[in-house]
C-alpha positions in Angstrom: -0.1 0.1 0.1 1.2 3.5 -0.8 0.4 6.9 0.7 1.2 10.2 -1.0 1.5 13.3 1.1 2.4 17.0 0.2 4.3 19.1 2.7 6.1 22.4 2.7 9.1 21.7 5.0 9.7 25.2 5.5 6.3 25.7 7.4 6.5 24.2 10.9 2.7 23.4 11.2 2.8 21.7 8.0 5.6 19.5 8.9 3.9 18.7 12.2 0.6 17.8 10.6 2.2 15.7 7.9 4.2 13.6 10.4 1.0 13.0 12.6 -0.6 11.7 9.4 2.4 9.4 8.7 2.3 8.0 12.2 -1.5 7.2 12.0 -1.4 5.8 8.5 2.0 4.1 8.3 2.9 3.5 12.0 6.5 4.1 13.4 9.1 5.8 11.4 12.3 3.8 10.7 14.1 6.0 8.3 14.0 9.7 7.4 15.7 11.0 4.2 15.7 14.8 3.9 16.2 15.6 0.2 14.2 18.6 -0.3 16.2 21.5 -1.7 15.8 24.7 -3.8 18.4 26.9 -5.6 18.0 30.6 -5.9 21.3 31.2 -8.0 22.7 34.6 -8.4 25.3 37.2 -7.3 25.0 38.0 -3.5 24.9 41.7 -4.4 21.8 41.2 -6.5 20.1 38.5 -4.3 16.8 39.4 -3.0 16.3 39.0 0.8 13.1 37.0 0.0 15.1 34.5 -2.1 17.6 33.9 0.8 14.8 33.5 3.4 13.1 30.8 1.0 16.4 29.1 0.5 17.3 28.8 4.2 13.7 28.0 5.0 13.5 24.9 2.7 17.2 23.8 2.6 18.2 24.3 6.4 14.9 24.8 8.4 13.2 22.1 6.4 15.7 19.4 7.5 15.6 20.5 11.1 11.9 20.6 11.3 11.5 17.1 9.8 14.1 15.7 12.1 12.4 17.3 15.0 9.1 15.8 14.1 10.4 12.3 13.3 13.0 11.8 16.1 10.9 11.2 19.1 9.5 8.1 17.6 12.7 6.9 16.0 14.7 7.2 19.2 13.1 3.9 20.6 13.3 2.2 17.3 16.6 0.2 17.0 18.4 0.7 13.7 16.5 3.9 12.8 18.5 6.3 10.7 18.3 9.9 9.3 20.0 10.9 6.0 20.4 14.5 5.3 21.4 15.3 1.6 22.6 18.4 0.2 23.6 19.3 -3.5 25.6 22.2 -4.8 24.6 23.5 -8.3 26.9 25.5 -10.5 
């Protein structure tokens, strides 16, 4: 059986609600893979603050929020693991 969910990882309540749904529909979490990421390529001197905020919100805060949501259940699950991935674009 499969479940498809949509979540904006930069939004704390969205992450919390999504992980509550995961626990209800799938049970305990054994693995978390954080692979959400965006790129706002450009010169820093020309970079908009809104682009910087969205980049930090998804790429950094998103991983932190999903880890925080998943870890309480994972800590008592032997063999559970978290994989945080990042990519650099040129």
